[in-house]
C-alpha positions as CSV (number, residue, x, y, z in Angstrom):
1,M,2.3,0.9,7.0
2,L,0.2,2.0,9.9
3,D,-3.1,1.0,11.5
4,V,-4.2,3.8,13.7
5,N,-7.0,1.8,15.2
6,A,-4.9,-1.0,16.7
7,A,-3.2,0.6,19.8
8,K,-1.2,-0.9,22.6
9,P,-1.0,1.2,25.8
10,Y,2.3,2.2,27.0
11,S,3.0,1.9,30.7
12,A,4.9,4.6,32.5
13,G,8.3,3.0,31.9
14,E,11.5,3.7,30.1
15,S,10.0,4.1,26.7
16,F,7.3,6.4,28.0
17,N,9.8,8.7,29.7
18,T,12.0,8.8,26.6
19,L,9.1,10.2,24.6
20,L,8.0,12.8,27.1
21,P,10.9,15.3,26.4
22,I,10.2,15.0,22.7
23,L,6.6,15.7,23.2
24,K,7.5,18.7,25.4
25,R,9.6,20.1,22.5
26,A,6.5,19.6,20.3
27,G,4.4,21.7,22.7
28,L,2.6,18.8,24.5
29,E,3.2,18.9,28.2
30,Q,0.0,17.6,29.7
31,V,0.2,14.1,28.3
32,Q,-2.5,11.7,29.6
33,S,-1.6,8.6,27.7
34,I,0.7,7.2,25.1
35,C,-0.3,4.2,23.0
36,E,1.9,2.4,20.4
37,L,0.1,2.1,17.1
38,S,0.6,-1.3,15.4
39,G,1.1,-1.8,11.7
40,G,4.4,0.0,11.0
41,L,7.1,-2.1,9.2
42,S,9.9,0.4,9.6
43,N,8.8,3.5,11.5
44,H,7.3,3.7,15.0
45,N,4.0,5.5,15.7
46,Y,2.3,6.5,18.9
47,K,-1.1,7.9,19.7
48,I,-0.7,10.8,22.2
49,T,-3.7,11.8,24.3
50,T,-3.9,15.2,25.9
51,P,-6.7,17.2,27.5
52,T,-7.1,19.2,24.3
53,G,-7.0,16.4,21.7
54,C,-5.2,13.4,20.3
55,Y,-2.1,13.3,18.1
56,V,0.2,10.9,16.3
57,L,4.0,11.0,17.1
58,R,6.0,9.2,14.5
59,G,9.6,8.1,15.0
60,N,11.4,7.7,11.7
61,A,13.7,4.7,11.2
62,N,17.2,5.5,10.2
63,A,17.2,2.8,7.6
64,A,14.1,4.3,5.9
65,D,16.2,7.4,5.0
66,S,17.7,5.6,2.1
67,F,14.3,5.4,0.4
68,C,13.3,9.1,0.7
69,T,14.4,12.6,1.6
70,R,12.5,13.9,4.5
71,E,12.1,17.3,2.8
72,Q,10.3,15.6,-0.1
73,E,8.2,13.5,2.2
74,R,7.0,16.6,4.1
75,F,6.4,18.6,0.9
76,Y,3.8,16.0,-0.4
77,W,2.4,15.4,3.1
78,Q,1.6,19.2,3.4
79,Q,0.2,19.3,-0.1
80,L,-2.2,16.5,0.6
81,A,-3.1,18.0,4.0
82,Q,-4.0,21.2,2.3
83,A,-6.2,19.2,-0.1
84,K,-7.9,17.6,2.9
85,L,-6.5,14.2,1.9
86,A,-4.2,13.7,4.8
87,P,-4.0,14.6,8.5
88,E,-2.2,17.9,9.2
89,L,1.5,17.8,10.0
90,L,2.0,19.9,13.1
91,W,5.6,19.7,14.1
92,V,9.0,18.3,13.0
93,S,11.9,17.8,15.3
94,E,15.2,19.5,14.6
95,D,16.9,16.3,13.5
96,E,13.8,15.2,11.5
97,R,13.6,12.0,13.6
98,Y,10.1,12.8,14.9
99,Y,6.8,14.1,13.3
100,L,3.7,15.2,15.2
101,S,0.4,15.2,13.3
102,D,-3.3,15.2,13.9
103,F,-4.9,11.9,14.9
104,I,-7.8,10.7,12.8
105,E,-10.1,8.1,14.4
106,S,-10.9,5.9,11.5
107,D,-14.5,4.8,10.9
108,L,-15.7,1.2,10.4
109,I,-16.8,0.1,6.9
110,E,-19.4,-2.6,6.2
111,S,-17.8,-5.5,4.4
112,D,-20.0,-8.2,2.9
113,F,-18.4,-11.5,1.7
114,I,-21.0,-13.2,-0.5
115,E,-20.6,-16.7,-1.7
116,G,-20.9,-16.8,-5.5
117,D,-19.2,-13.4,-6.1
118,F,-15.8,-15.0,-6.2
119,I,-14.2,-17.3,-8.7
120,K,-14.4,-21.0,-7.8
121,S,-10.7,-21.2,-7.3
122,D,-8.6,-21.7,-4.2
123,L,-6.2,-19.0,-5.5
124,I,-8.9,-16.3,-5.3
125,E,-11.9,-17.4,-3.2
126,N,-10.2,-19.0,-0.2
127,D,-7.4,-16.5,0.0
128,F,-9.9,-13.6,0.0
129,I,-12.1,-15.0,2.8
130,E,-9.2,-16.2,5.0
131,S,-7.2,-13.1,4.6
132,A,-10.1,-10.7,5.3
133,V,-11.4,-12.7,8.3
134,A,-7.9,-13.0,9.8
135,S,-7.2,-9.2,9.4
136,A,-10.6,-8.4,10.8
137,A,-9.9,-10.5,13.9
138,E,-6.5,-8.7,14.4
139,C,-8.3,-5.4,14.3
140,A,-11.0,-6.6,16.7
141,A,-13.5,-4.8,14.6
142,I,-16.1,-7.4,13.7
143,E,-19.4,-6.1,15.0
144,H,-21.9,-8.7,13.9
145,N,-22.5,-11.5,11.4
146,V,-25.8,-12.0,9.5
147,I,-26.8,-15.1,7.7
148,D,-29.1,-14.6,4.7
149,S,-31.5,-17.6,4.3
150,E,-31.6,-17.2,0.5
151,R,-27.9,-16.7,0.0
152,F,-25.0,-17.1,2.3
153,Q,-23.9,-13.6,3.3
154,C,-21.6,-12.6,6.1
155,K,-21.8,-9.0,7.1
156,R,-18.9,-7.4,9.1
157,F,-18.0,-4.0,10.2
158,I,-14.3,-3.7,10.0
159,H,-11.5,-1.1,9.9
160,W,-10.0,-0.4,6.5
161,P,-6.7,-2.4,7.2
162,A,-8.8,-5.5,7.4
163,L,-9.4,-5.2,3.6
164,E,-5.7,-6.2,3.1
165,R,-5.1,-9.0,0.7
166,Q,-1.9,-9.7,-1.3
167,T,-2.8,-10.1,-5.0
168,S,-0.3,-11.0,-7.7
169,A,-0.5,-10.1,-11.4
170,A,-1.5,-13.7,-12.0
171,D,-4.3,-13.5,-9.5
172,F,-5.5,-10.3,-11.1
173,M,-5.4,-11.8,-14.6
174,L,-7.3,-14.9,-13.5
175,G,-10.0,-12.7,-12.0
176,Q,-10.3,-10.7,-15.2
177,S,-10.4,-13.8,-17.3
178,S,-13.5,-15.0,-15.3
179,L,-15.2,-11.8,-16.4
180,G,-14.5,-12.6,-20.1
181,I,-12.4,-9.4,-20.7
182,L,-9.1,-11.0,-21.7
183,H,-8.0,-11.6,-25.3
184,H,-5.1,-13.6,-26.7
185,G,-2.6,-11.9,-28.9
186,D,-0.3,-13.5,-31.5
187,S,1.9,-14.9,-28.8
188,Q,-1.1,-16.8,-27.4
189,Q,-0.3,-15.2,-24.0
190,A,-3.4,-13.8,-22.3
191,C,-3.4,-10.0,-21.8
192,L,-5.8,-7.4,-20.6
193,S,-7.9,-5.9,-23.3
194,P,-6.9,-2.3,-24.0
195,E,-10.6,-1.3,-23.6
196,P,-11.8,-3.5,-20.7
197,R,-15.5,-3.9,-20.4
198,L,-17.0,-2.2,-17.3
199,M,-18.8,-4.7,-15.0
200,P,-20.9,-2.3,-12.8
201,I,-20.9,-3.1,-9.1
202,Q,-24.4,-3.7,-8.0
203,Q,-25.2,-1.9,-4.7
204,D,-27.0,-4.9,-3.3
205,K,-24.0,-7.1,-3.9
206,H,-21.3,-4.7,-2.6
207,P,-22.8,-2.3,-0.1
208,N,-19.3,-1.6,1.4
209,S,-18.4,0.8,-1.4
210,T,-14.8,-0.1,-1.2
211,A,-14.2,0.3,-4.9
212,R,-16.1,3.6,-5.0
213,L,-14.1,5.1,-2.2
214,L,-10.8,3.9,-3.7
215,L,-11.7,5.3,-7.1
216,E,-12.7,8.7,-5.6
217,L,-9.3,8.9,-3.9
218,L,-7.4,7.9,-7.0
219,L,-9.1,10.5,-9.1
220,Q,-8.5,13.2,-6.5
221,L,-4.8,12.3,-6.3
222,R,-4.5,12.4,-10.0
223,E,-5.4,16.1,-10.1
224,L,-2.8,17.2,-7.6
225,P,0.3,19.2,-8.7
226,T,3.3,17.0,-9.4
227,G,5.7,19.1,-7.4
228,P,9.5,19.4,-8.0
229,Y,10.3,15.7,-7.5
230,A,10.0,12.9,-10.0
231,I,11.3,9.4,-10.7
232,S,10.3,6.9,-13.4
233,I,9.7,3.2,-12.7
234,T,12.9,2.3,-14.6
235,E,14.9,4.9,-12.6
236,Q,13.5,3.6,-9.3
237,W,14.4,0.0,-10.3
238,Q,18.0,1.1,-11.2
239,E,18.4,3.1,-8.0
240,Y,17.3,0.2,-5.8
241,H,19.4,-2.2,-7.8
242,Q,22.6,-0.2,-7.5
243,Q,22.0,0.2,-3.7
244,M,21.6,-3.6,-3.4
245,L,24.7,-4.3,-5.4
246,A,26.7,-1.8,-3.2
247,Y,25.6,-3.7,-0.1
248,Q,26.3,-7.0,-1.7
249,A,29.9,-6.0,-2.2
250,S,30.3,-4.9,1.4
251,L,28.2,-7.6,3.3
252,T,30.3,-10.7,3.3
253,T,28.7,-12.5,6.2
254,M,25.0,-12.4,5.3
255,H,24.6,-15.7,3.5
256,N,20.8,-15.7,3.8
257,W,20.7,-12.1,2.4
258,N,22.9,-13.0,-0.6
259,E,20.7,-16.0,-1.5
260,R,17.7,-13.7,-1.9
261,V,19.8,-11.2,-3.9
262,A,20.5,-14.0,-6.3
263,K,16.7,-14.5,-6.9
264,L,16.3,-10.9,-7.9
265,L,19.4,-11.0,-10.2
266,N,17.8,-14.0,-12.0
267,I,14.7,-12.0,-13.1
268,Q,16.4,-8.8,-14.3
269,I,15.3,-9.5,-17.9
270,A,11.7,-9.8,-16.8
271,I,12.0,-6.6,-14.8
272,K,13.3,-4.7,-17.8
273,D,10.4,-6.0,-19.9
274,W,7.9,-4.8,-17.3
275,C,9.6,-1.4,-17.1
276,D,9.6,-1.1,-20.9
277,N,5.9,-2.0,-21.1
278,L,5.1,0.7,-18.6
279,A,7.3,3.3,-20.2
280,A,5.6,2.6,-23.6
281,C,2.2,3.7,-22.3
282,L,3.3,6.8,-20.4
283,I,2.5,10.2,-21.7
284,K,3.3,12.3,-18.6
285,P,4.0,11.6,-15.0
286,Q,1.4,12.5,-12.3
287,F,1.5,12.8,-8.5
288,C,1.8,9.3,-7.0
289,H,1.6,8.3,-3.3
290,R,3.1,4.9,-4.4
291,D,2.1,3.1,-1.2
292,L,-1.7,3.1,-1.0
293,N,-2.0,-0.2,0.8
294,P,-4.8,-0.5,3.4
295,H,-2.6,0.4,6.3
296,N,-1.8,3.8,4.8
297,L,-5.5,4.7,4.4
298,L,-7.9,6.1,6.9
299,L,-11.7,6.2,6.4
300,K,-13.5,9.2,8.0
301,N,-16.9,10.6,7.1
302,N,-17.1,8.4,4.0
303,R,-13.8,9.6,2.5
304,L,-10.3,8.2,2.5
305,Y,-7.2,10.0,3.9
306,C,-3.6,9.1,3.2
307,I,-0.7,8.7,5.6
308,D,3.0,7.8,5.1
309,F,4.5,9.8,2.3
310,E,8.0,8.4,2.2
311,Y,7.6,7.2,-1.4
312,A,5.4,10.1,-2.7
313,T,6.7,11.7,-5.9
314,A,5.7,12.3,-9.5
315,S,5.8,9.0,-11.4
316,H,3.8,6.6,-13.6
317,P,0.0,6.8,-13.1
318,L,-0.2,3.0,-13.0
319,C,1.8,3.1,-9.8
320,E,-1.2,4.2,-7.8
321,L,-3.6,1.7,-9.5
322,A,-1.2,-1.2,-9.1
323,V,-0.8,-0.7,-5.3
324,V,-4.5,-0.6,-4.8
325,L,-5.1,-3.8,-6.9
326,A,-2.1,-5.6,-5.3
327,T,-3.0,-4.9,-1.6
328,H,-6.8,-4.7,-1.3
329,A,-9.3,-7.5,-1.1
330,L,-11.4,-6.7,-4.1
331,T,-13.6,-8.9,-6.3
332,P,-12.7,-9.2,-10.0
333,A,-15.7,-7.0,-10.8
334,Q,-14.4,-4.3,-8.4
335,Q,-10.9,-4.6,-9.8
336,N,-12.4,-4.2,-13.3
337,E,-14.4,-1.1,-12.3
338,L,-11.3,0.5,-10.8
339,V,-9.1,-0.1,-13.9
340,T,-11.8,1.0,-16.3
341,Q,-12.9,4.1,-14.5
342,Y,-9.4,5.2,-13.5
343,L,-8.0,4.8,-17.0
344,S,-11.1,6.2,-18.8
345,E,-9.9,9.3,-20.7
346,H,-6.8,9.4,-18.4
347,P,-4.7,12.3,-19.8
348,Y,-1.3,10.9,-18.8
349,V,-1.3,7.4,-20.3
350,S,-2.0,6.0,-23.8
351,I,-5.3,4.3,-24.7
352,N,-3.7,0.9,-24.3
353,A,-2.5,1.5,-20.8
354,A,-4.7,-1.3,-19.4
355,E,-2.4,-3.9,-21.0
356,A,0.4,-2.7,-18.7
357,V,-1.6,-3.1,-15.5
358,P,-0.1,-6.6,-14.8
359,A,3.4,-5.3,-15.3
360,A,2.7,-2.5,-12.8
361,I,1.5,-5.0,-10.2
362,D,4.6,-7.1,-10.8
363,M,6.8,-4.0,-10.3
364,Y,5.1,-3.2,-7.1
365,W,6.1,-6.6,-5.7
366,V,9.6,-6.2,-7.2
367,F,10.1,-3.0,-5.4
368,A,8.7,-4.6,-2.2
369,C,11.4,-7.2,-2.5
370,Y,14.1,-4.6,-3.0
371,W,12.8,-2.7,0.0
372,A,13.0,-5.8,2.2
373,L,16.6,-6.5,1.2
374,L,17.8,-3.0,1.6
375,M,16.1,-2.6,5.0
376,A,17.7,-5.9,6.1
377,A,21.1,-4.7,5.0
378,Q,20.8,-1.6,7.1
379,T,19.2,-3.0,10.2
380,E,20.6,-4.7,13.3
381,P,20.7,-8.5,13.1
382,S,17.7,-8.9,15.5
383,R,15.5,-7.0,13.0
384,S,17.2,-8.1,9.8
385,A,15.6,-11.6,9.9
386,D,12.1,-9.9,10.0
387,Y,12.8,-8.0,6.8
388,L,14.1,-11.2,5.1
389,A,10.9,-12.8,6.1
390,W,9.0,-10.0,4.4
391,F,11.1,-10.7,1.2
392,D,10.0,-14.3,1.4
393,C,6.4,-13.2,1.7
394,F,6.6,-10.8,-1.3
395,W,8.7,-13.0,-3.6
396,P,6.1,-15.6,-4.7
397,L,3.8,-12.7,-5.8
398,I,6.2,-11.8,-8.6
399,T,5.4,-13.5,-12.0
400,Q,7.9,-16.2,-12.8
401,A,9.4,-16.0,-9.4
402,S,7.6,-18.9,-7.7
């Protein structure tokens, strides 16, 4: 996760001097400044300014190697760069520890939070406003506020990462219920209609075009070649689970870590059910970035660019949709438009794929919990606590996990 708009200048100290030989190997000798870019949970990123332009130097964390092969990551990065959907990768160090790429200065987006467009529920309304405002403050990107005398309306110009909001499958279903597009099956358990009704987003209500930009990106990514790499959601779950069990057998002193492992072990039946539901609607894998959270998207000239391809592969089409729904502050109507338009005549999923969207959201948060535990197991104790804290943040977002 990376926010290229929140930068912290580096002084000419030890860290600065450590990077200079690396930059020289990359062909950058006249370095004017180095700024650390905030937002990374595992890797470290720096904005490099030279007389001829700006670049991003990324230092890859050793622990992240267990989640991807660098060759696979670069394959998809270069594929998206060629499609003009990612910054160009310019240089890779011999040991694959460092990448140098173009720097894209992300544009601001107008974000309007309008009272009345949200469900009258603390679960959705308050979390949306508080999360968005807090993120905007962090990015220091609020330009102005406007109060509409007829209807409360707060206009802000923010960077894309300020749209971050964690949404569970339960949150999503509650929002769709408010639009009247849920039905009850024989089990009397609410589920998303296989043919959700499109609730068009009115331009005067949502001038920020967040949903439109996300939909355009999702449809573009859907058309990309799958490449030689692939993994199913079930295979990914089993791979992470086996890694976790291997660490559990070898780590005897991490009591706090094992307590969290036990939580995941207690929901294995639910995880299998979610994986089975997703497998049932799959016709064919497609290219998936698999981590389209707001920190991995850049807005430039009214289009979105992707960064961070450690999880990119061919996989289930609902992987892409689930990440966007789970991590972006969208109204229920915007969520509905994304689901409907993305799945409309989708060639790689069955007609009832919408019913599996909540399962896909749950699996996104399940994988996030596995990621946090595996990173904690491979990281020095001073950082391990940070990853356990991320587990605690993700865990309540899983259905039946609260």
